[in-house]
TORKOL-4160 file (C-alpha; in steps of 0.2 Angstrom, whole numbers, padded with zeros to 4 digits, m for minus):
370
<pt num="1" X="m0098" Y="0168" Z="0476"/>
<pt num="2" X="m0102" Y="0184" Z="0466"/>
<pt num="3" X="m0086" Y="0182" Z="0456"/>
<pt num="4" X="m0091" Y="0164" Z="0450"/>
<pt num="5" X="m0110" Y="0169" Z="0447"/>
<pt num="6" X="m0104" Y="0183" Z="0436"/>
<pt num="7" X="m0091" Y="0171" Z="0428"/>
<pt num="8" X="m0103" Y="0159" Z="0421"/>
<pt num="9" X="m0116" Y="0173" Z="0416"/>
<pt num="10" X="m0101" Y="0179" Z="0405"/>
<pt num="11" X="m0098" Y="0163" Z="0398"/>
<pt num="12" X="m0117" Y="0160" Z="0393"/>
<pt num="13" X="m0119" Y="0177" Z="0386"/>
<pt num="14" X="m0102" Y="0174" Z="0376"/>
<pt num="15" X="m0109" Y="0158" Z="0369"/>
<pt num="16" X="m0126" Y="0167" Z="0364"/>
<pt num="17" X="m0116" Y="0180" Z="0354"/>
<pt num="18" X="m0105" Y="0166" Z="0346"/>
<pt num="19" X="m0121" Y="0158" Z="0341"/>
<pt num="20" X="m0130" Y="0173" Z="0333"/>
<pt num="21" X="m0113" Y="0178" Z="0322"/>
<pt num="22" X="m0112" Y="0161" Z="0314"/>
<pt num="23" X="m0115" Y="0158" Z="0296"/>
<pt num="24" X="m0132" Y="0154" Z="0290"/>
<pt num="25" X="m0132" Y="0136" Z="0280"/>
<pt num="26" X="m0131" Y="0134" Z="0261"/>
<pt num="27" X="m0148" Y="0128" Z="0255"/>
<pt num="28" X="m0143" Y="0114" Z="0244"/>
<pt num="29" X="m0154" Y="0119" Z="0229"/>
<pt num="30" X="m0146" Y="0134" Z="0225"/>
<pt num="31" X="m0132" Y="0130" Z="0212"/>
<pt num="32" X="m0114" Y="0138" Z="0213"/>
<pt num="33" X="m0109" Y="0151" Z="0202"/>
<pt num="34" X="m0093" Y="0151" Z="0191"/>
<pt num="35" X="m0086" Y="0163" Z="0179"/>
<pt num="36" X="m0082" Y="0157" Z="0161"/>
<pt num="37" X="m0080" Y="0163" Z="0143"/>
<pt num="38" X="m0094" Y="0157" Z="0132"/>
<pt num="39" X="m0093" Y="0152" Z="0113"/>
<pt num="40" X="m0109" Y="0146" Z="0102"/>
<pt num="41" X="m0112" Y="0131" Z="0091"/>
<pt num="42" X="m0119" Y="0137" Z="0074"/>
<pt num="43" X="m0129" Y="0126" Z="0061"/>
<pt num="44" X="m0121" Y="0131" Z="0044"/>
<pt num="45" X="m0121" Y="0125" Z="0026"/>
<pt num="46" X="m0104" Y="0115" Z="0023"/>
<pt num="47" X="m0096" Y="0104" Z="0010"/>
<pt num="48" X="m0099" Y="0087" Z="0011"/>
<pt num="49" X="m0084" Y="0077" Z="0011"/>
<pt num="50" X="m0082" Y="0058" Z="0011"/>
<pt num="51" X="m0067" Y="0052" Z="0021"/>
<pt num="52" X="m0061" Y="0036" Z="0011"/>
<pt num="53" X="m0046" Y="0028" Z="0021"/>
<pt num="54" X="m0033" Y="0017" Z="0014"/>
<pt num="55" X="m0014" Y="0013" Z="0014"/>
<pt num="56" X="0001" Y="0019" Z="0004"/>
<pt num="57" X="0008" Y="0008" Z="m0009"/>
<pt num="58" X="0023" Y="0009" Z="m0021"/>
<pt num="59" X="0018" Y="0011" Z="m0039"/>
<pt num="60" X="0025" Y="m0006" Z="m0043"/>
<pt num="61" X="0027" Y="m0020" Z="m0030"/>
<pt num="62" X="0035" Y="m0037" Z="m0033"/>
<pt num="63" X="0037" Y="m0053" Z="m0024"/>
<pt num="64" X="0052" Y="m0064" Z="m0032"/>
<pt num="65" X="0053" Y="m0081" Z="m0031"/>
<pt num="66" X="0063" Y="m0095" Z="m0040"/>
<pt num="67" X="0059" Y="m0105" Z="m0056"/>
<pt num="68" X="0067" Y="m0120" Z="m0051"/>
<pt num="69" X="0070" Y="m0129" Z="m0034"/>
<pt num="70" X="0087" Y="m0127" Z="m0028"/>
<pt num="71" X="0098" Y="m0121" Z="m0014"/>
<pt num="72" X="0102" Y="m0104" Z="m0011"/>
<pt num="73" X="0119" Y="m0101" Z="m0011"/>
<pt num="74" X="0120" Y="m0082" Z="m0009"/>
<pt num="75" X="0108" Y="m0068" Z="m0005"/>
<pt num="76" X="0117" Y="m0051" Z="m0010"/>
<pt num="77" X="0103" Y="m0039" Z="m0002"/>
<pt num="78" X="0094" Y="m0035" Z="0014"/>
<pt num="79" X="0079" Y="m0025" Z="0019"/>
<pt num="80" X="0081" Y="m0008" Z="0014"/>
<pt num="81" X="0093" Y="m0008" Z="0001"/>
<pt num="82" X="0090" Y="0000" Z="m0016"/>
<pt num="83" X="0093" Y="m0011" Z="m0033"/>
<pt num="84" X="0094" Y="m0007" Z="m0050"/>
<pt num="85" X="0084" Y="m0016" Z="m0064"/>
<pt num="86" X="0093" Y="m0032" Z="m0069"/>
<pt num="87" X="0105" Y="m0032" Z="m0054"/>
<pt num="88" X="0106" Y="m0049" Z="m0046"/>
<pt num="89" X="0101" Y="m0052" Z="m0029"/>
<pt num="90" X="0101" Y="m0070" Z="m0027"/>
<pt num="91" X="0111" Y="m0084" Z="m0032"/>
<pt num="92" X="0107" Y="m0102" Z="m0033"/>
<pt num="93" X="0118" Y="m0117" Z="m0033"/>
<pt num="94" X="0119" Y="m0121" Z="m0052"/>
<pt num="95" X="0130" Y="m0136" Z="m0052"/>
<pt num="96" X="0116" Y="m0147" Z="m0060"/>
<pt num="97" X="0110" Y="m0133" Z="m0071"/>
<pt num="98" X="0128" Y="m0129" Z="m0078"/>
<pt num="99" X="0132" Y="m0148" Z="m0082"/>
<pt num="100" X="0114" Y="m0149" Z="m0091"/>
<pt num="101" X="0120" Y="m0134" Z="m0101"/>
<pt num="102" X="0137" Y="m0140" Z="m0105"/>
<pt num="103" X="0130" Y="m0157" Z="m0110"/>
<pt num="104" X="0118" Y="m0147" Z="m0122"/>
<pt num="105" X="0133" Y="m0138" Z="m0130"/>
<pt num="106" X="0142" Y="m0154" Z="m0133"/>
<pt num="107" X="0127" Y="m0162" Z="m0141"/>
<pt num="108" X="0124" Y="m0146" Z="m0152"/>
<pt num="109" X="0143" Y="m0146" Z="m0157"/>
<pt num="110" X="0143" Y="m0165" Z="m0162"/>
<pt num="111" X="0126" Y="m0162" Z="m0172"/>
<pt num="112" X="0133" Y="m0148" Z="m0181"/>
<pt num="113" X="0149" Y="m0157" Z="m0186"/>
<pt num="114" X="0138" Y="m0172" Z="m0192"/>
<pt num="115" X="0128" Y="m0159" Z="m0202"/>
<pt num="116" X="0144" Y="m0152" Z="m0210"/>
<pt num="117" X="0150" Y="m0168" Z="m0215"/>
<pt num="118" X="0132" Y="m0173" Z="m0223"/>
<pt num="119" X="0133" Y="m0157" Z="m0232"/>
<pt num="120" X="0150" Y="m0162" Z="m0239"/>
<pt num="121" X="0143" Y="m0178" Z="m0244"/>
<pt num="122" X="0128" Y="m0171" Z="m0252"/>
<pt num="123" X="0138" Y="m0157" Z="m0263"/>
<pt num="124" X="0149" Y="m0171" Z="m0270"/>
<pt num="125" X="0134" Y="m0182" Z="m0274"/>
<pt num="126" X="0126" Y="m0167" Z="m0283"/>
<pt num="127" X="0141" Y="m0163" Z="m0292"/>
<pt num="128" X="0144" Y="m0179" Z="m0297"/>
<pt num="129" X="0125" Y="m0182" Z="m0304"/>
<pt num="130" X="0128" Y="m0166" Z="m0314"/>
<pt num="131" X="0144" Y="m0173" Z="m0322"/>
<pt num="132" X="0134" Y="m0189" Z="m0325"/>
<pt num="133" X="0120" Y="m0178" Z="m0334"/>
<pt num="134" X="0133" Y="m0172" Z="m0345"/>
<pt num="135" X="0140" Y="m0189" Z="m0350"/>
<pt num="136" X="0121" Y="m0194" Z="m0353"/>
<pt num="137" X="0119" Y="m0181" Z="m0365"/>
<pt num="138" X="0135" Y="m0187" Z="m0374"/>
<pt num="139" X="0128" Y="m0207" Z="m0372"/>
<pt num="140" X="0142" Y="m0212" Z="m0362"/>
<pt num="141" X="0133" Y="m0219" Z="m0346"/>
<pt num="142" X="0120" Y="m0231" Z="m0346"/>
<pt num="143" X="0104" Y="m0227" Z="m0338"/>
<pt num="144" X="0105" Y="m0239" Z="m0323"/>
<pt num="145" X="0122" Y="m0229" Z="m0319"/>
<pt num="146" X="0112" Y="m0213" Z="m0321"/>
<pt num="147" X="0098" Y="m0219" Z="m0309"/>
<pt num="148" X="0111" Y="m0225" Z="m0296"/>
<pt num="149" X="0119" Y="m0208" Z="m0296"/>
<pt num="150" X="0102" Y="m0199" Z="m0294"/>
<pt num="151" X="0096" Y="m0209" Z="m0280"/>
<pt num="152" X="0114" Y="m0206" Z="m0271"/>
<pt num="153" X="0113" Y="m0187" Z="m0273"/>
<pt num="154" X="0094" Y="m0189" Z="m0266"/>
<pt num="155" X="0099" Y="m0198" Z="m0251"/>
<pt num="156" X="0113" Y="m0187" Z="m0247"/>
<pt num="157" X="0102" Y="m0172" Z="m0248"/>
<pt num="158" X="0089" Y="m0181" Z="m0237"/>
<pt num="159" X="0102" Y="m0185" Z="m0224"/>
<pt num="160" X="0107" Y="m0167" Z="m0224"/>
<pt num="161" X="0089" Y="m0161" Z="m0220"/>
<pt num="162" X="0087" Y="m0173" Z="m0208"/>
<pt num="163" X="0104" Y="m0169" Z="m0197"/>
<pt num="164" X="0098" Y="m0150" Z="m0199"/>
<pt num="165" X="0081" Y="m0154" Z="m0191"/>
<pt num="166" X="0092" Y="m0163" Z="m0177"/>
<pt num="167" X="0103" Y="m0148" Z="m0175"/>
<pt num="168" X="0088" Y="m0137" Z="m0173"/>
<pt num="169" X="0080" Y="m0149" Z="m0160"/>
<pt num="170" X="0097" Y="m0149" Z="m0148"/>
<pt num="171" X="0099" Y="m0130" Z="m0151"/>
<pt num="172" X="0082" Y="m0129" Z="m0144"/>
<pt num="173" X="0087" Y="m0140" Z="m0129"/>
<pt num="174" X="0104" Y="m0129" Z="m0128"/>
<pt num="175" X="0092" Y="m0113" Z="m0127"/>
<pt num="176" X="0081" Y="m0122" Z="m0114"/>
<pt num="177" X="0097" Y="m0128" Z="m0104"/>
<pt num="178" X="0104" Y="m0110" Z="m0104"/>
<pt num="179" X="0087" Y="m0103" Z="m0098"/>
<pt num="180" X="0086" Y="m0115" Z="m0084"/>
<pt num="181" X="0104" Y="m0109" Z="m0078"/>
<pt num="182" X="0100" Y="m0092" Z="m0079"/>
<pt num="183" X="0085" Y="m0096" Z="m0067"/>
<pt num="184" X="0100" Y="m0098" Z="m0056"/>
<pt num="185" X="0102" Y="m0080" Z="m0054"/>
<pt num="186" X="0088" Y="m0070" Z="m0048"/>
<pt num="187" X="0088" Y="m0053" Z="m0054"/>
<pt num="188" X="0078" Y="m0036" Z="m0049"/>
<pt num="189" X="0064" Y="m0032" Z="m0061"/>
<pt num="190" X="0065" Y="m0014" Z="m0058"/>
<pt num="191" X="0073" Y="m0001" Z="m0049"/>
<pt num="192" X="0068" Y="m0001" Z="m0032"/>
<pt num="193" X="0070" Y="m0004" Z="m0014"/>
<pt num="194" X="0071" Y="m0021" Z="m0005"/>
<pt num="195" X="0055" Y="m0021" Z="0008"/>
<pt num="196" X="0057" Y="m0039" Z="0014"/>
<pt num="197" X="0069" Y="m0054" Z="0014"/>
<pt num="198" X="0061" Y="m0071" Z="0017"/>
<pt num="199" X="0077" Y="m0082" Z="0012"/>
<pt num="200" X="0094" Y="m0086" Z="0020"/>
<pt num="201" X="0109" Y="m0095" Z="0012"/>
<pt num="202" X="0107" Y="m0113" Z="0013"/>
<pt num="203" X="0088" Y="m0113" Z="0011"/>
<pt num="204" X="0080" Y="m0122" Z="m0003"/>
<pt num="205" X="0070" Y="m0112" Z="m0015"/>
<pt num="206" X="0056" Y="m0117" Z="m0023"/>
<pt num="207" X="0044" Y="m0110" Z="m0037"/>
<pt num="208" X="0030" Y="m0098" Z="m0030"/>
<pt num="209" X="0039" Y="m0098" Z="m0013"/>
<pt num="210" X="0043" Y="m0079" Z="m0010"/>
<pt num="211" X="0061" Y="m0075" Z="m0008"/>
<pt num="212" X="0062" Y="m0055" Z="m0008"/>
<pt num="213" X="0048" Y="m0041" Z="m0010"/>
<pt num="214" X="0053" Y="m0026" Z="m0020"/>
<pt num="215" X="0045" Y="m0010" Z="m0021"/>
<pt num="216" X="0047" Y="0002" Z="m0036"/>
<pt num="217" X="0057" Y="0018" Z="m0032"/>
<pt num="218" X="0047" Y="0035" Z="m0035"/>
<pt num="219" X="0031" Y="0041" Z="m0029"/>
<pt num="220" X="0020" Y="0031" Z="m0020"/>
<pt num="221" X="0000" Y="0030" Z="m0022"/>
<pt num="222" X="m0015" Y="0027" Z="m0010"/>
<pt num="223" X="m0026" Y="0013" Z="m0013"/>
<pt num="224" X="m0043" Y="0015" Z="m0005"/>
<pt num="225" X="m0060" Y="0009" Z="m0007"/>
<pt num="226" X="m0074" Y="0020" Z="m0011"/>
<pt num="227" X="m0093" Y="0016" Z="m0009"/>
<pt num="228" X="m0102" Y="0013" Z="m0023"/>
<pt num="229" X="m0114" Y="0028" Z="m0020"/>
<pt num="230" X="m0099" Y="0039" Z="m0021"/>
<pt num="231" X="m0091" Y="0031" Z="m0035"/>
<pt num="232" X="m0100" Y="0043" Z="m0048"/>
<pt num="233" X="m0090" Y="0057" Z="m0042"/>
<pt num="234" X="m0073" Y="0049" Z="m0046"/>
<pt num="235" X="m0065" Y="0052" Z="m0062"/>
<pt num="236" X="m0047" Y="0048" Z="m0067"/>
<pt num="237" X="m0038" Y="0066" Z="m0066"/>
<pt num="238" X="m0049" Y="0072" Z="m0051"/>
<pt num="239" X="m0040" Y="0081" Z="m0038"/>
<pt num="240" X="m0041" Y="0075" Z="m0019"/>
<pt num="241" X="m0033" Y="0080" Z="m0003"/>
<pt num="242" X="m0024" Y="0064" Z="0006"/>
<pt num="243" X="m0021" Y="0065" Z="0024"/>
<pt num="244" X="m0008" Y="0055" Z="0033"/>
<pt num="245" X="m0013" Y="0053" Z="0051"/>
<pt num="246" X="0003" Y="0047" Z="0058"/>
<pt num="247" X="0011" Y="0064" Z="0052"/>
<pt num="248" X="0000" Y="0074" Z="0062"/>
<pt num="249" X="m0014" Y="0075" Z="0050"/>
<pt num="250" X="m0003" Y="0083" Z="0036"/>
<pt num="251" X="m0011" Y="0084" Z="0020"/>
<pt num="252" X="m0003" Y="0080" Z="0002"/>
<pt num="253" X="m0011" Y="0083" Z="m0016"/>
<pt num="254" X="m0017" Y="0068" Z="m0025"/>
<pt num="255" X="m0024" Y="0065" Z="m0041"/>
<pt num="256" X="m0034" Y="0050" Z="m0047"/>
<pt num="257" X="m0024" Y="0037" Z="m0059"/>
<pt num="258" X="m0035" Y="0022" Z="m0059"/>
<pt num="259" X="m0052" Y="0015" Z="m0054"/>
<pt num="260" X="m0055" Y="m0003" Z="m0054"/>
<pt num="261" X="m0071" Y="m0005" Z="m0063"/>
<pt num="262" X="m0077" Y="m0021" Z="m0054"/>
<pt num="263" X="m0084" Y="m0019" Z="m0037"/>
<pt num="264" X="m0081" Y="m0030" Z="m0023"/>
<pt num="265" X="m0097" Y="m0040" Z="m0020"/>
<pt num="266" X="m0095" Y="m0042" Z="m0001"/>
<pt num="267" X="m0091" Y="m0022" Z="0003"/>
<pt num="268" X="m0100" Y="m0014" Z="m0014"/>
<pt num="269" X="m0085" Y="m0003" Z="m0016"/>
<pt num="270" X="m0073" Y="0001" Z="m0029"/>
<pt num="271" X="m0054" Y="0001" Z="m0027"/>
<pt num="272" X="m0047" Y="0018" Z="m0031"/>
<pt num="273" X="m0028" Y="0023" Z="m0033"/>
<pt num="274" X="m0022" Y="0041" Z="m0031"/>
<pt num="275" X="m0005" Y="0046" Z="m0036"/>
<pt num="276" X="0006" Y="0055" Z="m0023"/>
<pt num="277" X="0020" Y="0069" Z="m0025"/>
<pt num="278" X="0037" Y="0062" Z="m0021"/>
<pt num="279" X="0042" Y="0066" Z="m0002"/>
<pt num="280" X="0053" Y="0059" Z="0010"/>
<pt num="281" X="0040" Y="0059" Z="0022"/>
<pt num="282" X="0029" Y="0047" Z="0015"/>
<pt num="283" X="0033" Y="0028" Z="0016"/>
<pt num="284" X="0023" Y="0012" Z="0010"/>
<pt num="285" X="0012" Y="0005" Z="0022"/>
<pt num="286" X="0007" Y="0021" Z="0030"/>
<pt num="287" X="m0012" Y="0024" Z="0033"/>
<pt num="288" X="m0020" Y="0039" Z="0025"/>
<pt num="289" X="m0037" Y="0046" Z="0020"/>
<pt num="290" X="m0044" Y="0054" Z="0004"/>
<pt num="291" X="m0057" Y="0068" Z="0006"/>
<pt num="292" X="m0069" Y="0066" Z="m0010"/>
<pt num="293" X="m0082" Y="0080" Z="m0012"/>
<pt num="294" X="m0098" Y="0074" Z="m0011"/>
<pt num="295" X="m0109" Y="0091" Z="m0012"/>
<pt num="296" X="m0115" Y="0102" Z="0003"/>
<pt num="297" X="m0125" Y="0097" Z="0018"/>
<pt num="298" X="m0132" Y="0106" Z="0034"/>
<pt num="299" X="m0121" Y="0104" Z="0049"/>
<pt num="300" X="m0117" Y="0109" Z="0068"/>
<pt num="301" X="m0100" Y="0117" Z="0070"/>
<pt num="302" X="m0093" Y="0121" Z="0087"/>
<pt num="303" X="m0076" Y="0130" Z="0092"/>
<pt num="304" X="m0063" Y="0116" Z="0093"/>
<pt num="305" X="m0059" Y="0125" Z="0110"/>
<pt num="306" X="m0075" Y="0121" Z="0118"/>
<pt num="307" X="m0071" Y="0102" Z="0115"/>
<pt num="308" X="m0063" Y="0092" Z="0129"/>
<pt num="309" X="m0057" Y="0075" Z="0126"/>
<pt num="310" X="m0058" Y="0061" Z="0139"/>
<pt num="311" X="m0047" Y="0047" Z="0131"/>
<pt num="312" X="m0058" Y="0042" Z="0116"/>
<pt num="313" X="m0073" Y="0052" Z="0121"/>
<pt num="314" X="m0078" Y="0069" Z="0117"/>
<pt num="315" X="m0088" Y="0081" Z="0129"/>
<pt num="316" X="m0094" Y="0100" Z="0129"/>
<pt num="317" X="m0101" Y="0111" Z="0145"/>
<pt num="318" X="m0118" Y="0116" Z="0136"/>
<pt num="319" X="m0127" Y="0131" Z="0146"/>
<pt num="320" X="m0146" Y="0125" Z="0149"/>
<pt num="321" X="m0161" Y="0138" Z="0150"/>
<pt num="322" X="m0156" Y="0142" Z="0167"/>
<pt num="323" X="m0136" Y="0146" Z="0163"/>
<pt num="324" X="m0131" Y="0131" Z="0171"/>
<pt num="325" X="m0118" Y="0120" Z="0162"/>
<pt num="326" X="m0122" Y="0102" Z="0159"/>
<pt num="327" X="m0109" Y="0090" Z="0154"/>
<pt num="328" X="m0114" Y="0081" Z="0137"/>
<pt num="329" X="m0106" Y="0067" Z="0126"/>
<pt num="330" X="m0104" Y="0072" Z="0108"/>
<pt num="331" X="m0099" Y="0063" Z="0091"/>
<pt num="332" X="m0087" Y="0073" Z="0081"/>
<pt num="333" X="m0085" Y="0074" Z="0062"/>
<pt num="334" X="m0075" Y="0083" Z="0050"/>
<pt num="335" X="m0063" Y="0097" Z="0056"/>
<pt num="336" X="m0066" Y="0114" Z="0048"/>
<pt num="337" X="m0051" Y="0125" Z="0052"/>
<pt num="338" X="m0054" Y="0131" Z="0071"/>
<pt num="339" X="m0071" Y="0122" Z="0070"/>
<pt num="340" X="m0078" Y="0104" Z="0073"/>
<pt num="341" X="m0092" Y="0096" Z="0066"/>
<pt num="342" X="m0103" Y="0089" Z="0080"/>
<pt num="343" X="m0113" Y="0074" Z="0073"/>
<pt num="344" X="m0123" Y="0071" Z="0088"/>
<pt num="345" X="m0126" Y="0078" Z="0105"/>
<pt num="346" X="m0128" Y="0097" Z="0101"/>
<pt num="347" X="m0138" Y="0108" Z="0090"/>
<pt num="348" X="m0135" Y="0124" Z="0082"/>
<pt num="349" X="m0137" Y="0140" Z="0094"/>
<pt num="350" X="m0133" Y="0133" Z="0109"/>
<pt num="351" X="m0120" Y="0142" Z="0122"/>
<pt num="352" X="m0103" Y="0132" Z="0126"/>
<pt num="353" X="m0091" Y="0134" Z="0139"/>
<pt num="354" X="m0074" Y="0139" Z="0132"/>
<pt num="355" X="m0059" Y="0129" Z="0136"/>
<pt num="356" X="m0069" Y="0117" Z="0149"/>
<pt num="357" X="m0054" Y="0104" Z="0151"/>
<pt num="358" X="m0045" Y="0114" Z="0166"/>
<pt num="359" X="m0061" Y="0117" Z="0178"/>
<pt num="360" X="m0074" Y="0108" Z="0183"/>
<pt num="361" X="m0089" Y="0118" Z="0178"/>
<pt num="362" X="m0103" Y="0105" Z="0176"/>
<pt num="363" X="m0119" Y="0108" Z="0187"/>
<pt num="364" X="m0113" Y="0127" Z="0190"/>
<pt num="365" X="m0121" Y="0143" Z="0185"/>
<pt num="366" X="m0111" Y="0151" Z="0175"/>
<pt num="367" X="m0106" Y="0171" Z="0174"/>
<pt num="368" X="m0103" Y="0175" Z="0157"/>
<pt num="369" X="m0085" Y="0183" Z="0155"/>
<pt num="370" X="m0082" Y="0196" Z="0139"/>
């Protein structure tokens, strides 16, 4: 009986002893602490750069179409083929055109033969008239015979003139038929590359319907639009940096070569063409942007290491007055080496958690690490 009494007394004592050793509950209002490196945002005077986006184009581009309606007999090139100026690219069925050209040639030959015969008669009539004039001086011909020979010579000369005009007319028709026959061969207007093929053999070609697209060989150019507020800063020959987004932001030196003098009435912007150096990395159709100097401005710059991207959203962990990290969404602007411009969401002088993407520090008191 005493054994059981002491057993229960021991159990109760052990329970009370364990209860005294339990940890005190955490007060929910006290933030958790965490160590982190801290960097600062700065407000500085930076160059004001206007980024104008556009597309890369060839210096020359031509959409080739037929001048006559006819069936396509052969297409001699495909996309990506390099061509030379004057090279035949498409051949049309020229049976009808060749028949017209041959007929024009025959007409010209017949007219030339008639002109030659008329010229012979005119020469004979002229020489006969000359002899009659000698006889007239000797009183050996009558005035009636003299008048008849004069009219005959004049008629022969008039016939020659008429046939010469006819020959000129049929020669013009011959030239036209030859030109029409030449339209059956579509040739490259300059050295370049076939960028698009829109026709196949057997199809009908018609005037104004594109068959091939040819881009000229050589360096490309950026065609971009500049707002009217910045157009005064652009002149022919101005050097601009051109950035290609698809090439990981690689930049190329550019030079303004043309400014279209008329603004787009809808966007109030001007088309500007920027010449680029020859490079195998650059291809027509790539998206690019030109950096146009626009003076200076006050900007808030934050280290790029303090920016965390969540999809398309940029965030920072900024410390409040109590040293607690607060998650903020920010709008980013231009990149300046290892710093990036923050357009909204941050002020100069604020403290930021460095490299915040690998830890969840929002709402924690930051213990600054050296």
